[in-house]
C-alpha positions as protocol buffer text, in pm:
chain_id: "A"
residue {
  index: 1
  type: MET
  ca { x: -379 y: -10944 z: -8195 }
}
residue {
  index: 2
  type: LYS
  ca { x: -547 y: -10673 z: -7966 }
}
residue {
  index: 3
  type: LEU
  ca { x: -895 y: -10926 z: -7903 }
}
residue {
  index: 4
  type: SER
  ca { x: -1034 y: -11274 z: -7981 }
}
residue {
  index: 5
  type: VAL
  ca { x: -1396 y: -11327 z: -7956 }
}
residue {
  index: 6
  type: VAL
  ca { x: -1480 y: -11657 z: -7893 }
}
residue {
  index: 7
  type: VAL
  ca { x: -1880 y: -11746 z: -8001 }
}
residue {
  index: 8
  type: PRO
  ca { x: -1994 y: -12088 z: -7908 }
}
residue {
  index: 9
  type: MET
  ca { x: -2298 y: -12202 z: -8144 }
}
residue {
  index: 10
  type: TYR
  ca { x: -2577 y: -12474 z: -8132 }
}
residue {
  index: 11
  type: ASN
  ca { x: -2828 y: -12490 z: -8435 }
}
residue {
  index: 12
  type: GLU
  ca { x: -2820 y: -12103 z: -8475 }
}
residue {
  index: 13
  type: GLU
  ca { x: -2887 y: -12076 z: -8834 }
}
residue {
  index: 14
  type: GLY
  ca { x: -3187 y: -11866 z: -8857 }
}
residue {
  index: 15
  type: ILE
  ca { x: -2946 y: -11621 z: -8649 }
}
residue {
  index: 16
  type: ALA
  ca { x: -2608 y: -11688 z: -8800 }
}
residue {
  index: 17
  type: HIS
  ca { x: -2609 y: -11434 z: -9029 }
}
residue {
  index: 18
  type: GLN
  ca { x: -2765 y: -11136 z: -8827 }
}
residue {
  index: 19
  type: PHE
  ca { x: -2457 y: -11237 z: -8522 }
}
residue {
  index: 20
  type: PHE
  ca { x: -2190 y: -11177 z: -8805 }
}
residue {
  index: 21
  type: GLU
  ca { x: -2369 y: -10801 z: -8863 }
}
residue {
  index: 22
  type: ARG
  ca { x: -2348 y: -10702 z: -8558 }
}
residue {
  index: 23
  type: MET
  ca { x: -1994 y: -10829 z: -8478 }
}
residue {
  index: 24
  type: GLN
  ca { x: -1939 y: -10640 z: -8789 }
}
residue {
  index: 25
  type: GLY
  ca { x: -2060 y: -10322 z: -8627 }
}
residue {
  index: 26
  type: VAL
  ca { x: -1828 y: -10445 z: -8293 }
}
residue {
  index: 27
  type: ARG
  ca { x: -1524 y: -10384 z: -8527 }
}
residue {
  index: 28
  type: LYS
  ca { x: -1623 y: -10088 z: -8626 }
}
residue {
  index: 29
  type: ILE
  ca { x: -1667 y: -9964 z: -8268 }
}
residue {
  index: 30
  type: PHE
  ca { x: -1342 y: -10088 z: -8165 }
}
residue {
  index: 31
  type: PHE
  ca { x: -1175 y: -9909 z: -8460 }
}
residue {
  index: 32
  type: GLU
  ca { x: -1397 y: -9575 z: -8368 }
}
residue {
  index: 33
  type: ARG
  ca { x: -1304 y: -9611 z: -8007 }
}
residue {
  index: 34
  type: PHE
  ca { x: -1003 y: -9803 z: -7963 }
}
residue {
  index: 35
  type: GLY
  ca { x: -838 y: -9737 z: -8250 }
}
residue {
  index: 36
  type: VAL
  ca { x: -805 y: -10130 z: -8269 }
}
residue {
  index: 37
  type: LYS
  ca { x: -827 y: -10193 z: -8671 }
}
residue {
  index: 38
  type: ASN
  ca { x: -983 y: -10504 z: -8808 }
}
residue {
  index: 39
  type: GLU
  ca { x: -665 y: -10725 z: -8839 }
}
residue {
  index: 40
  type: GLU
  ca { x: -619 y: -10659 z: -8482 }
}
residue {
  index: 41
  type: ILE
  ca { x: -993 y: -10896 z: -8382 }
}
residue {
  index: 42
  type: GLU
  ca { x: -1040 y: -11268 z: -8490 }
}
residue {
  index: 43
  type: VAL
  ca { x: -1365 y: -11429 z: -8417 }
}
residue {
  index: 44
  type: LEU
  ca { x: -1400 y: -11764 z: -8336 }
}
residue {
  index: 45
  type: PHE
  ca { x: -1714 y: -11920 z: -8439 }
}
residue {
  index: 46
  type: VAL
  ca { x: -1736 y: -12292 z: -8247 }
}
residue {
  index: 47
  type: ASN
  ca { x: -1989 y: -12510 z: -8395 }
}
residue {
  index: 48
  type: ASP
  ca { x: -2090 y: -12788 z: -8101 }
}
residue {
  index: 49
  type: GLY
  ca { x: -2202 y: -13044 z: -8396 }
}
residue {
  index: 50
  type: SER
  ca { x: -2467 y: -12859 z: -8557 }
}
residue {
  index: 51
  type: SER
  ca { x: -2758 y: -13049 z: -8663 }
}
residue {
  index: 52
  type: ASP
  ca { x: -2926 y: -12750 z: -8901 }
}
residue {
  index: 53
  type: GLY
  ca { x: -2660 y: -12577 z: -9165 }
}
residue {
  index: 54
  type: THR
  ca { x: -2542 y: -12394 z: -8869 }
}
residue {
  index: 55
  type: PHE
  ca { x: -2197 y: -12519 z: -8974 }
}
residue {
  index: 56
  type: ASP
  ca { x: -2276 y: -12468 z: -9353 }
}
residue {
  index: 57
  type: ILE
  ca { x: -2368 y: -12039 z: -9267 }
}
residue {
  index: 58
  type: LEU
  ca { x: -2046 y: -12000 z: -9089 }
}
residue {
  index: 59
  type: LYS
  ca { x: -1807 y: -12173 z: -9316 }
}
residue {
  index: 60
  type: LYS
  ca { x: -1932 y: -11927 z: -9608 }
}
residue {
  index: 61
  type: ILE
  ca { x: -1885 y: -11631 z: -9364 }
}
residue {
  index: 62
  type: CYS
  ca { x: -1553 y: -11710 z: -9287 }
}
residue {
  index: 63
  type: GLU
  ca { x: -1445 y: -11820 z: -9630 }
}
residue {
  index: 64
  type: GLU
  ca { x: -1563 y: -11482 z: -9750 }
}
residue {
  index: 65
  type: ASN
  ca { x: -1439 y: -11236 z: -9449 }
}
residue {
  index: 66
  type: PRO
  ca { x: -1145 y: -11177 z: -9301 }
}
residue {
  index: 67
  type: GLY
  ca { x: -1059 y: -11256 z: -8946 }
}
residue {
  index: 68
  type: TYR
  ca { x: -1326 y: -11465 z: -8881 }
}
residue {
  index: 69
  type: SER
  ca { x: -1256 y: -11861 z: -8824 }
}
residue {
  index: 70
  type: LEU
  ca { x: -1416 y: -12150 z: -8751 }
}
residue {
  index: 71
  type: ILE
  ca { x: -1414 y: -12458 z: -8509 }
}
residue {
  index: 72
  type: ASN
  ca { x: -1604 y: -12736 z: -8598 }
}
residue {
  index: 73
  type: LEU
  ca { x: -1651 y: -13009 z: -8328 }
}
residue {
  index: 74
  type: SER
  ca { x: -1764 y: -13371 z: -8470 }
}
residue {
  index: 75
  type: ARG
  ca { x: -2049 y: -13380 z: -8252 }
}
residue {
  index: 76
  type: ASN
  ca { x: -2224 y: -13197 z: -7982 }
}
residue {
  index: 77
  type: HIS
  ca { x: -1985 y: -13187 z: -7675 }
}
residue {
  index: 78
  type: GLY
  ca { x: -2184 y: -12944 z: -7490 }
}
residue {
  index: 79
  type: HIS
  ca { x: -2178 y: -12591 z: -7417 }
}
residue {
  index: 80
  type: GLN
  ca { x: -1865 y: -12550 z: -7204 }
}
residue {
  index: 81
  type: ILE
  ca { x: -1684 y: -12755 z: -7439 }
}
residue {
  index: 82
  type: THR
  ca { x: -1741 y: -12565 z: -7696 }
}
residue {
  index: 83
  type: ILE
  ca { x: -1624 y: -12245 z: -7514 }
}
residue {
  index: 84
  type: THR
  ca { x: -1325 y: -12436 z: -7407 }
}
residue {
  index: 85
  type: ALA
  ca { x: -1205 y: -12522 z: -7729 }
}
residue {
  index: 86
  type: GLY
  ca { x: -1233 y: -12175 z: -7864 }
}
residue {
  index: 87
  type: ILE
  ca { x: -1038 y: -12031 z: -7605 }
}
residue {
  index: 88
  type: ASP
  ca { x: -756 y: -12281 z: -7660 }
}
residue {
  index: 89
  type: ILE
  ca { x: -701 y: -12141 z: -7961 }
}
residue {
  index: 90
  type: ALA
  ca { x: -769 y: -11764 z: -7919 }
}
residue {
  index: 91
  type: LYS
  ca { x: -464 y: -11522 z: -8021 }
}
residue {
  index: 92
  type: GLY
  ca { x: -557 y: -11220 z: -7848 }
}
residue {
  index: 93
  type: ASP
  ca { x: -451 y: -11026 z: -7536 }
}
residue {
  index: 94
  type: ALA
  ca { x: -805 y: -10998 z: -7409 }
}
residue {
  index: 95
  type: VAL
  ca { x: -1051 y: -11332 z: -7446 }
}
residue {
  index: 96
  type: ALA
  ca { x: -1406 y: -11253 z: -7464 }
}
residue {
  index: 97
  type: VAL
  ca { x: -1723 y: -11493 z: -7487 }
}
residue {
  index: 98
  type: ILE
  ca { x: -2065 y: -11412 z: -7612 }
}
residue {
  index: 99
  type: ASP
  ca { x: -2274 y: -11730 z: -7691 }
}
residue {
  index: 100
  type: GLY
  ca { x: -2446 y: -11672 z: -8110 }
}
residue {
  index: 101
  type: ASP
  ca { x: -2780 y: -11636 z: -8022 }
}
residue {
  index: 102
  type: LEU
  ca { x: -2781 y: -11248 z: -7950 }
}
residue {
  index: 103
  type: GLN
  ca { x: -2927 y: -11295 z: -7623 }
}
residue {
  index: 104
  type: ASP
  ca { x: -2636 y: -11074 z: -7519 }
}
residue {
  index: 105
  type: PRO
  ca { x: -2558 y: -10755 z: -7724 }
}
residue {
  index: 106
  type: PRO
  ca { x: -2247 y: -10791 z: -7898 }
}
residue {
  index: 107
  type: GLU
  ca { x: -2169 y: -10449 z: -7942 }
}
residue {
  index: 108
  type: THR
  ca { x: -2097 y: -10489 z: -7520 }
}
residue {
  index: 109
  type: ILE
  ca { x: -1789 y: -10659 z: -7576 }
}
residue {
  index: 110
  type: ALA
  ca { x: -1659 y: -10310 z: -7604 }
}
residue {
  index: 111
  type: ASP
  ca { x: -1759 y: -10189 z: -7299 }
}
residue {
  index: 112
  type: LEU
  ca { x: -1615 y: -10503 z: -7154 }
}
residue {
  index: 113
  type: TYR
  ca { x: -1291 y: -10423 z: -7335 }
}
residue {
  index: 114
  type: ALA
  ca { x: -1281 y: -10045 z: -7196 }
}
residue {
  index: 115
  type: LYS
  ca { x: -1272 y: -10224 z: -6774 }
}
residue {
  index: 116
  type: HIS
  ca { x: -1015 y: -10503 z: -6963 }
}
residue {
  index: 117
  type: LEU
  ca { x: -781 y: -10148 z: -7038 }
}
residue {
  index: 118
  type: GLU
  ca { x: -827 y: -10016 z: -6711 }
}
residue {
  index: 119
  type: GLY
  ca { x: -618 y: -10339 z: -6590 }
}
residue {
  index: 120
  type: PHE
  ca { x: -935 y: -10565 z: -6519 }
}
residue {
  index: 121
  type: ASP
  ca { x: -833 y: -10940 z: -6555 }
}
residue {
  index: 122
  type: VAL
  ca { x: -1167 y: -11077 z: -6615 }
}
residue {
  index: 123
  type: VAL
  ca { x: -1479 y: -10887 z: -6671 }
}
residue {
  index: 124
  type: TYR
  ca { x: -1880 y: -11041 z: -6618 }
}
residue {
  index: 125
  type: ALA
  ca { x: -2155 y: -10878 z: -6782 }
}
residue {
  index: 126
  type: VAL
  ca { x: -2467 y: -10922 z: -6620 }
}
residue {
  index: 127
  type: ARG
  ca { x: -2773 y: -10928 z: -6731 }
}
residue {
  index: 128
  type: LYS
  ca { x: -3040 y: -10690 z: -6617 }
}
residue {
  index: 129
  type: LYS
  ca { x: -3314 y: -10895 z: -6751 }
}
residue {
  index: 130
  type: ARG
  ca { x: -3348 y: -11225 z: -6926 }
}
residue {
  index: 131
  type: ASP
  ca { x: -3630 y: -11226 z: -7171 }
}
residue {
  index: 132
  type: GLY
  ca { x: -3817 y: -11534 z: -7279 }
}
residue {
  index: 133
  type: GLU
  ca { x: -3719 y: -11753 z: -6965 }
}
residue {
  index: 134
  type: THR
  ca { x: -3989 y: -11904 z: -6742 }
}
residue {
  index: 135
  type: PHE
  ca { x: -4022 y: -11784 z: -6376 }
}
residue {
  index: 136
  type: PHE
  ca { x: -3908 y: -12137 z: -6293 }
}
residue {
  index: 137
  type: LYS
  ca { x: -3544 y: -12114 z: -6451 }
}
residue {
  index: 138
  type: LEU
  ca { x: -3519 y: -11784 z: -6371 }
}
residue {
  index: 139
  type: PHE
  ca { x: -3597 y: -11887 z: -5985 }
}
residue {
  index: 140
  type: THR
  ca { x: -3346 y: -12173 z: -6004 }
}
residue {
  index: 141
  type: ALA
  ca { x: -3040 y: -11979 z: -6191 }
}
residue {
  index: 142
  type: LYS
  ca { x: -3112 y: -11715 z: -5915 }
}
residue {
  index: 143
  type: LEU
  ca { x: -3091 y: -12001 z: -5636 }
}
residue {
  index: 144
  type: PHE
  ca { x: -2781 y: -12181 z: -5859 }
}
residue {
  index: 145
  type: TYR
  ca { x: -2561 y: -11836 z: -5796 }
}
residue {
  index: 146
  type: ARG
  ca { x: -2644 y: -11780 z: -5437 }
}
residue {
  index: 147
  type: LEU
  ca { x: -2605 y: -12080 z: -5317 }
}
residue {
  index: 148
  type: LEU
  ca { x: -2259 y: -12199 z: -5508 }
}
residue {
  index: 149
  type: LYS
  ca { x: -2164 y: -11809 z: -5329 }
}
residue {
  index: 150
  type: LYS
  ca { x: -2228 y: -11982 z: -5001 }
}
residue {
  index: 151
  type: LEU
  ca { x: -2076 y: -12300 z: -5046 }
}
residue {
  index: 152
  type: THR
  ca { x: -1737 y: -12196 z: -5178 }
}
residue {
  index: 153
  type: ASN
  ca { x: -1429 y: -11984 z: -5122 }
}
residue {
  index: 154
  type: VAL
  ca { x: -1466 y: -11839 z: -5497 }
}
residue {
  index: 155
  type: ASN
  ca { x: -1634 y: -11536 z: -5579 }
}
residue {
  index: 156
  type: ILE
  ca { x: -1858 y: -11592 z: -5877 }
}
residue {
  index: 157
  type: PRO
  ca { x: -2101 y: -11238 z: -5927 }
}
residue {
  index: 158
  type: VAL
  ca { x: -2415 y: -11379 z: -5940 }
}
residue {
  index: 159
  type: ASP
  ca { x: -2627 y: -11390 z: -6222 }
}
residue {
  index: 160
  type: THR
  ca { x: -2376 y: -11378 z: -6474 }
}
residue {
  index: 161
  type: GLY
  ca { x: -2362 y: -11579 z: -6752 }
}
residue {
  index: 162
  type: ASP
  ca { x: -2089 y: -11702 z: -6986 }
}
residue {
  index: 163
  type: PHE
  ca { x: -2072 y: -11330 z: -7129 }
}
residue {
  index: 164
  type: ARG
  ca { x: -1694 y: -11180 z: -6993 }
}
residue {
  index: 165
  type: ILE
  ca { x: -1347 y: -11085 z: -7160 }
}
residue {
  index: 166
  type: MET
  ca { x: -1019 y: -11198 z: -6964 }
}
residue {
  index: 167
  type: SER
  ca { x: -691 y: -11122 z: -7000 }
}
residue {
  index: 168
  type: ARG
  ca { x: -425 y: -11296 z: -7129 }
}
residue {
  index: 169
  type: ARG
  ca { x: -308 y: -11423 z: -6804 }
}
residue {
  index: 170
  type: VAL
  ca { x: -589 y: -11536 z: -6693 }
}
residue {
  index: 171
  type: VAL
  ca { x: -675 y: -11762 z: -7063 }
}
residue {
  index: 172
  type: ASN
  ca { x: -289 y: -11900 z: -7024 }
}
residue {
  index: 173
  type: VAL
  ca { x: -430 y: -12036 z: -6653 }
}
residue {
  index: 174
  type: LEU
  ca { x: -728 y: -12193 z: -6843 }
}
residue {
  index: 175
  type: THR
  ca { x: -519 y: -12328 z: -7112 }
}
């Protein structure tokens, strides 16, 4: 398996089909750009105890489309646990994490993968703008990353979210 894409989902019934369609386009990009075939890419949806129709939509997508799998958490465990659940079973040589809310463009996974192929173990996506977020949210996020950088010896890039790709070597350390 060349690539696993872990997609945490929580109450995304209104956008789940659109995310799936975009991922189908990403699969095409991977074949055209890297020669990676559909069967070399797994997409792992992780439903975090959604209370809407997200589970049913994802279940149908996964039943009808090879290469798509669904992990269904019994209740809402929170974003980081949901991501960890997906990473734990991902089989890819590279593992991308992207939220299913389409705040980040899935097509960018190809750019992250290209950097991974250059030898980088972790490649973060950094948002240039954050649509729909209040000034307070933007300010506190910016403050958090800068404060964290000053308080720790770990270099965490500023203004990154969970959208990233990791090598199998990194994933093995995490799992």
